[in-house]
Backbone as numpy.savetxt, mean C-alpha at the origin, in Angstrom:
# Nx Ny Nz CAx CAy CAz Cx Cy Cz
-17.22 -17.13 18.58 -16.27 -16.23 18.82 -17.19 -15.87 19.13
-16.01 -15.34 20.62 -15.28 -12.81 21.08 -15.78 -13.26 19.83
-16.04 -10.88 20.45 -14.45 -10.52 19.97 -13.49 -9.51 19.64
-12.75 -9.62 17.95 -12.13 -9.89 18.75 -11.04 -8.78 18.02
-10.08 -8.80 19.50 -9.27 -7.15 18.71 -8.34 -6.62 17.31
-8.70 -5.98 16.25 -7.44 -5.85 15.67 -6.78 -5.01 16.01
-5.18 -4.89 14.93 -4.65 -3.75 15.89 -4.79 -1.82 15.11
-4.42 -0.66 15.05 -5.66 -0.07 14.71 -3.57 0.96 14.15
-3.58 1.04 12.96 -2.36 1.28 12.51 -2.36 3.08 12.22
-1.49 3.48 12.08 -1.61 5.09 11.60 0.20 5.01 10.37
-0.69 5.61 8.76 -0.34 5.63 7.84 0.19 6.44 7.15
1.31 7.02 7.24 1.96 8.90 6.03 1.90 8.02 5.20
1.59 8.57 3.82 1.64 7.64 2.44 1.78 9.18 1.92
3.62 9.15 1.03 3.53 10.32 0.30 3.81 10.57 -1.10
3.26 11.16 -1.88 3.16 10.70 -3.44 5.25 11.22 -4.41
5.06 10.66 -5.35 6.48 11.19 -5.52 6.20 11.33 -7.09
6.83 11.94 -8.04 6.80 12.11 -9.59 8.90 12.42 -9.83
8.39 11.65 -10.61 10.34 11.71 -11.49 10.04 13.25 -12.22
11.19 13.68 -10.92 11.90 14.77 -11.53 10.73 16.00 -11.16
10.47 15.62 -9.86 9.54 16.61 -9.54 10.12 16.90 -7.82
10.06 17.36 -7.12 10.16 17.72 -5.95 9.06 17.46 -5.14
9.46 16.25 -3.79 7.68 16.93 -3.19 7.89 17.75 -2.73
6.92 18.41 -2.63 6.42 20.12 -1.69 5.04 19.33 -1.24
4.06 18.00 -1.78 3.07 18.10 -1.09 3.15 17.79 0.64
2.11 17.94 1.33 2.22 16.88 2.68 1.59 15.93 2.09
2.56 14.79 3.47 1.85 12.89 3.34 0.48 13.32 3.53
-0.70 12.58 3.31 -1.59 11.95 3.73 -1.23 10.82 5.14
-2.20 11.79 6.03 -1.98 10.55 7.18 -3.08 9.72 7.40
-2.99 8.29 7.48 -4.56 7.18 7.48 -4.59 6.85 8.86
-5.73 6.70 9.55 -5.87 5.66 10.75 -6.11 4.47 10.35
-6.21 3.78 10.33 -6.56 2.40 10.09 -6.69 1.08 10.92
-7.74 0.43 10.44 -7.87 -1.22 11.70 -7.40 -1.82 10.60
-6.70 -2.81 10.82 -6.77 -4.28 10.03 -6.77 -5.60 10.54
-7.50 -6.36 9.98 -7.63 -7.91 10.20 -6.19 -8.43 10.32
-6.35 -9.81 10.17 -5.18 -10.70 10.00 -5.63 -11.21 8.58
-7.25 -11.05 7.96 -7.27 -11.31 6.30 -6.45 -9.89 5.37
-6.62 -9.07 6.60 -5.30 -7.66 5.93 -3.96 -7.71 4.85
-3.38 -8.89 5.89 -2.41 -9.43 6.36 -2.16 -9.94 5.26
-3.16 -11.59 5.55 -3.08 -12.28 4.52 -3.24 -12.09 3.33
-3.90 -11.35 2.97 -4.68 -11.10 1.61 -3.13 -10.37 0.75
-2.86 -9.33 1.42 -1.81 -7.80 0.26 -2.52 -6.80 1.73
-3.72 -7.12 1.45 -4.66 -5.83 1.54 -4.41 -4.77 2.46
-3.39 -5.10 3.31 -3.10 -4.38 4.22 -1.99 -3.36 3.77
-1.67 -3.37 2.44 -0.33 -2.63 1.60 -1.19 -1.72 1.03
-2.18 -2.03 0.50 -2.59 -1.51 -0.60 -2.32 0.26 -1.50
-3.04 0.67 -2.15 -2.89 1.84 -2.54 -3.71 2.67 -1.33
-3.33 3.53 -0.91 -4.09 3.99 -0.32 -4.65 6.27 -1.15
-3.26 6.04 -1.52 -3.57 7.42 -2.32 -5.13 7.13 -3.27
-5.19 8.69 -3.34 -6.32 8.99 -4.33 -5.83 8.95 -6.03
-5.72 7.48 -6.18 -5.10 6.37 -7.76 -5.76 5.32 -8.01
-6.34 5.65 -9.33 -6.70 4.42 -9.82 -6.82 3.30 -10.27
-4.80 3.40 -10.33 -4.15 2.21 -9.97 -5.01 1.32 -8.55
-5.69 1.68 -7.64 -6.17 1.45 -6.28 -7.57 0.48 -6.57
-7.97 0.03 -7.67 -9.35 -0.45 -7.77 -8.83 -2.28 -8.89
-7.48 -1.25 -9.24 -6.82 -3.02 -10.28 -6.81 -3.94 -9.19
-6.24 -4.67 -9.65 -6.61 -5.99 -9.40 -4.76 -6.44 -8.81
-4.73 -6.28 -6.99 -4.25 -7.14 -6.56 -3.78 -9.32 -7.14
-2.08 -9.25 -7.66 -1.29 -9.86 -7.78 0.08 -10.83 -7.86
-0.27 -11.81 -7.56 1.39 -12.67 -6.66 2.26 -11.41 -5.14
0.69 -11.67 -4.52 0.96 -11.24 -3.64 2.18 -12.27 -2.79
3.18 -11.95 -2.06 3.57 -13.16 -1.58 3.83 -11.93 0.25
4.52 -12.38 1.13 4.62 -12.34 2.65 5.26 -13.10 3.66
6.87 -12.72 3.77 7.43 -13.81 4.66 7.95 -13.73 6.59
9.15 -13.45 6.62 8.76 -12.86 8.17 9.17 -11.38 8.54
9.57 -10.69 6.78 10.42 -9.24 7.15 10.25 -7.82 5.91
8.83 -9.10 5.18 8.64 -9.15 3.45 7.40 -9.02 3.04
6.48 -7.62 2.50 5.69 -7.55 2.08 5.65 -7.39 0.51
5.55 -8.59 -0.58 5.65 -8.25 -2.24 4.08 -8.71 -3.03
4.14 -7.70 -3.52 2.87 -7.81 -5.25 3.17 -7.60 -5.81
1.95 -7.47 -7.11 1.67 -6.52 -8.55 0.18 -5.97 -8.30
0.23 -5.40 -8.71 -0.68 -4.48 -9.67 -0.72 -5.08 -10.60
-2.10 -5.52 -11.31 -2.60 -5.29 -12.87 -3.67 -4.74 -13.13
-3.83 -4.10 -14.10 -5.31 -3.15 -14.35 -5.41 -4.23 -15.69
-6.78 -4.19 -15.96 -7.02 -4.66 -16.91 -7.50 -3.51 -17.97
-7.03 -4.32 -19.19 -7.87 -3.41 -20.37 -6.58 -2.90 -21.10
-6.60 -1.55 -22.11 -5.70 -1.38 -22.94 -5.10 -0.46 -22.18
-4.17 -0.48 -22.73 -3.13 1.30 -21.64 -2.83 0.52 -20.57
-2.92 -0.14 -20.87 -3.03 -1.02 -18.60 -1.54 -0.22 -18.15
-2.05 -0.34 -16.66 -1.54 0.23 -15.87 -1.50 -0.96 -14.78
-0.27 -0.88 -14.16 0.80 -1.18 -13.67 1.47 -1.09 -12.38
1.80 -2.35 -11.41 2.47 -1.81 -9.65 4.28 -2.96 -10.13
4.84 -2.10 -8.82 5.57 -3.59 -7.93 5.64 -2.50 -7.08
4.73 -3.22 -6.05 4.76 -2.90 -4.45 6.39 -3.97 -3.95
6.72 -3.68 -2.68 7.86 -3.86 -1.87 8.03 -3.00 -0.41
7.88 -3.91 -0.02 7.86 -3.46 1.51 8.22 -4.55 3.03
8.69 -3.49 3.65 9.38 -4.21 4.53 9.02 -4.22 5.95
9.01 -5.38 6.76 7.98 -5.99 7.88 8.80 -5.42 9.06
8.31 -5.65 10.22 8.77 -5.67 10.97 7.31 -6.29 12.76
7.23 -6.62 13.27 6.31 -7.00 14.21 4.62 -5.34 14.68
5.62 -4.07 15.04 4.56 -3.61 14.80 4.95 -1.97 14.08
5.10 -1.97 12.58 5.29 -1.00 12.00 5.94 -2.10 10.13
6.05 -1.70 9.13 6.59 -1.17 8.16 6.65 -0.05 7.02
7.21 -0.24 6.82 8.06 0.76 4.92 7.55 0.55 3.97
7.68 1.05 2.77 7.11 0.42 1.73 7.03 0.66 0.62
7.12 0.92 -0.25 7.51 1.45 -1.76 6.01 0.71 -2.49
4.72 1.92 -3.91 4.68 0.90 -4.40 4.40 1.32 -5.19
5.36 1.13 -6.08 5.70 1.77 -8.19 4.93 2.08 -9.16
4.25 2.22 -9.86 3.04 3.23 -9.96 3.14 3.25 -11.40
3.61 2.63 -12.97 2.73 2.89 -14.55 1.63 3.30 -14.68
1.83 4.12 -14.70 -0.19 4.03 -15.60 -0.43 4.43 -16.56
0.48 3.75 -17.33 -0.43 2.93 -18.92 0.13 3.73 -20.47
-1.31 4.40 -20.37 -1.50 5.10 -21.74 -1.05 6.56 -21.07
-0.69 6.67 -20.02 -0.60 8.41 -19.95 1.02 7.91 -20.14
2.05 7.17 -20.16 3.22 6.59 -19.63 3.35 7.44 -18.97
3.20 7.44 -17.55 3.53 8.04 -16.57 3.55 7.40 -15.12
4.62 7.82 -14.90 5.80 6.85 -13.57 5.57 8.00 -11.72
5.14 7.04 -10.93 5.14 7.79 -9.95 4.78 6.87 -8.95
5.64 7.02 -7.89 5.16 5.73 -6.43 4.95 6.65 -5.59
4.37 6.26 -4.67 3.35 5.37 -3.75 4.20 5.44 -1.82
5.12 5.70 -1.27 5.83 5.68 0.17 4.89 5.31 1.48
5.02 4.16 1.06 3.37 4.42 2.64 5.19 3.84 4.56
4.61 5.26 5.34 5.25 4.33 6.79 3.72 4.29 7.56
4.27 3.41 8.50 3.27 2.65 9.06 3.14 1.94 10.16
3.07 2.40 11.56 2.82 1.75 12.48 1.97 1.85 13.69
1.95 0.20 14.85 1.00 0.14 15.29 0.51 1.50 16.44
-1.11 1.43 17.22 -1.49 2.56 17.07 -2.21 2.49 18.96
-2.06 1.03 18.43 -3.51 0.26 20.24 -4.18 -1.06 18.80
-5.22 -0.50 19.85 -6.08 -2.03 19.36 -7.14 -0.50 18.43
-8.66 -2.22 18.29 -9.80 -1.51 16.93 -10.46 -1.47 18.03
-11.63 -0.90 18.15 -12.68 -0.84 19.63 -12.85 -2.42 18.92
């Protein structure tokens, strides 16, 4: 099996909190995505510094134009999230709506991404 080039994508990530004006600059991340990342949902995982990013991604479903999943954290006061992404051949946009569990706090991470080339 020869070397395989996977798409390199540029992701813009914005965090929003209810009743708080969005003043933070977006996080911009360049990532290399393998076919497995699209099949498992890791391509659409939480990118911000959020404790839910270490929890299990469950019920991942992908169609030609949509990717959806849930995040389930273990333990008492567990956090959770629901994610929905619209996908196109070379771009995507979606939102991960998070409930921080025992903190009774909700927030959203909105991501948009586009292919910018191949990875080395």
